[in-house]
FISEBA-52934 format. One record per residue (C-alpha): residue in one letter; y, x, z. Coordinates in steps of 0.05 Angstrom, whole numbers, plus 32768, in hexadecimal, padded with zeros to 4 digits. Each point is the difference from the previous one (the first is absolute). Layout:
N
> A, Y, X, Z
...
***
This chain:
122
> M, 8007, 7FFC, 8000
> T, 8040, 8020, 7FF5
> H, 802C, 7FC0, 8002
> G, 8017, 7FEC, 8049
> H, 7FFD, 7FB6, 7FE3
> L, 7FE6, 7FC9, 8024
> R, 7FE0, 7FF0, 7FC1
> S, 7FE1, 8045, 7FEB
> Q, 7FE8, 800A, 804A
> L, 7FD7, 7FC0, 7FFF
> C, 7FE0, 8015, 7FC2
> C, 7FF1, 8043, 8016
> A, 7FE8, 7FDF, 8049
> F, 7FD0, 7FC6, 7FCA
> C, 7FE2, 802E, 7FD9
> A, 7FEC, 802B, 803A
> L, 7FE1, 7FC8, 8025
> W, 7FDE, 7FED, 7FB5
> V, 7FF2, 804C, 7FFC
> R, 7FD3, 7FEE, 803C
> E, 7FDC, 7FC4, 7FEE
> L, 7FE3, 8020, 7FCD
> L, 7FED, 8043, 8026
> R, 7FDA, 7FCA, 8034
> G, 7FD9, 7FE0, 7FC1
> N, 8036, 7FC9, 7FDF
> S, 7FF0, 8002, 7FBE
> D, 804C, 7FDC, 7FFD
> G, 8018, 8006, 8038
> W, 804B, 7FE5, 7FED
> D, 7FF2, 7FB6, 801F
> L, 7FE6, 802A, 804E
> A, 8042, 802E, 7FEB
> A, 8032, 7FC2, 8000
> Q, 7FDA, 7FE5, 803E
> K, 8009, 8036, 801F
> L, 804C, 8018, 7FE6
> R, 8011, 7FB1, 8014
> G, 7FE0, 8000, 804B
> L, 802D, 8044, 800D
> V, 8040, 7FEA, 7FE8
> Q, 8008, 7FBD, 8014
> S, 8021, 800C, 803F
> D, 803D, 8018, 7FC7
> A, 801D, 7FD1, 7FE5
> V, 8024, 8019, 7FCD
> S, 7FB7, 8041, 7FF7
> A, 7FD7, 7FBB, 7FF6
> K, 8034, 7FD0, 7FD2
> E, 7FFE, 804D, 7FD4
> S, 7FAD, 800E, 8000
> E, 7FF9, 7FB9, 7FEF
> F, 8034, 800D, 7FC4
> L, 7FCF, 803B, 7FF2
> L, 7FC1, 7FD8, 8005
> D, 8016, 7FCA, 7FDA
> E, 7FD6, 7FF3, 7FC5
> S, 802A, 7FD5, 7FDB
> H, 8030, 8036, 7FE5
> P, 8003, 8007, 7FC1
> K, 7FF7, 803F, 7FE0
> A, 7FF1, 801B, 8039
> A, 7FCD, 8036, 7FDF
> Q, 803C, 802B, 7FD9
> G, 7FE4, 8046, 8003
> T, 8049, 8016, 8018
> G, 800D, 8036, 8035
> Y, 800F, 7FC4, 802B
> V, 7FE0, 7FFD, 803F
> F, 7FF3, 7FB0, 8000
> N, 7FE1, 800A, 7FB3
> S, 7FE2, 803D, 800F
> L, 7FCF, 7FD8, 802F
> W, 7FFE, 7FC9, 7FDE
> S, 7FEF, 8029, 7FBD
> A, 7FC8, 8024, 8029
> R, 7FE2, 7FBB, 8012
> M, 7FF1, 7FDA, 7FB1
> A, 7FF1, 8045, 7FF5
> R, 7FCB, 800A, 8033
> D, 7FDC, 7FCE, 7FE3
> E, 7FDC, 8027, 7FC7
> S, 7FBC, 801C, 800D
> D, 8007, 804C, 7FFE
> F, 802C, 8041, 801E
> E, 801B, 800F, 7FB4
> S, 800A, 7FB1, 7FE4
> V, 8024, 7FF2, 804D
> V, 8031, 803A, 7FEA
> R, 7FFC, 7FF1, 7FBE
> A, 801E, 7FB4, 8010
> A, 8036, 801D, 8029
> I, 8019, 802C, 7FD0
> A, 8003, 7FC6, 7FD2
> F, 8032, 7FDB, 8018
> G, 8028, 802E, 7FEA
> N, 8044, 8014, 8024
> D, 7FFC, 803A, 803A
> T, 7FC1, 800E, 7FEE
> D, 7FEC, 802C, 8038
> P, 8018, 7FDD, 8043
> T, 7FCD, 7FC2, 7FE9
> A, 7FC5, 802D, 7FEA
> C, 8001, 802F, 8047
> I, 7FFE, 7FC9, 8029
> T, 7FD2, 7FEB, 7FD6
> G, 7FD2, 8033, 7FF3
> G, 8000, 800D, 8045
> L, 7FE3, 7FB3, 800A
> A, 7FD0, 800D, 7FD8
> G, 7FEC, 8037, 8015
> I, 7FFC, 7FEE, 8042
> R, 7FD3, 7FC1, 7FF2
> D, 7FD3, 8022, 7FCC
> G, 7FF6, 8048, 8020
> F, 8005, 8043, 7FE9
> L, 7FCE, 8002, 7FC6
> P, 801F, 7FCF, 7FD0
> V, 803C, 802F, 8003
> P, 7FFC, 801C, 7FB2
> E, 800B, 8049, 7FFB
> L, 8038, 8023, 7FE2
***
């Protein structure tokens, strides 16, 4: 995380919770991470409102592959549906725009989900 804005902080916290669920063997830890984040911020109205904005699945074009933390997170979620590591990273890059943060986040999540062996050698 390089920005101190509440939205950036919450996206970072959410990503960490998502990673933790993947490490626990929950292949799609998004919903569990969302539930945990909501529980963590419920006592702070501003953080709770911001969290609901971040997790709202009705956002039009939330997955745009930009470097903006919100878009990177949603782009990673959309790309992670692919079946193997290489396809996941290719899907992240296919969003275009600022591909390196999206591909990095998505590749990290796919690596956690799939393990080390599916990661292709250079």
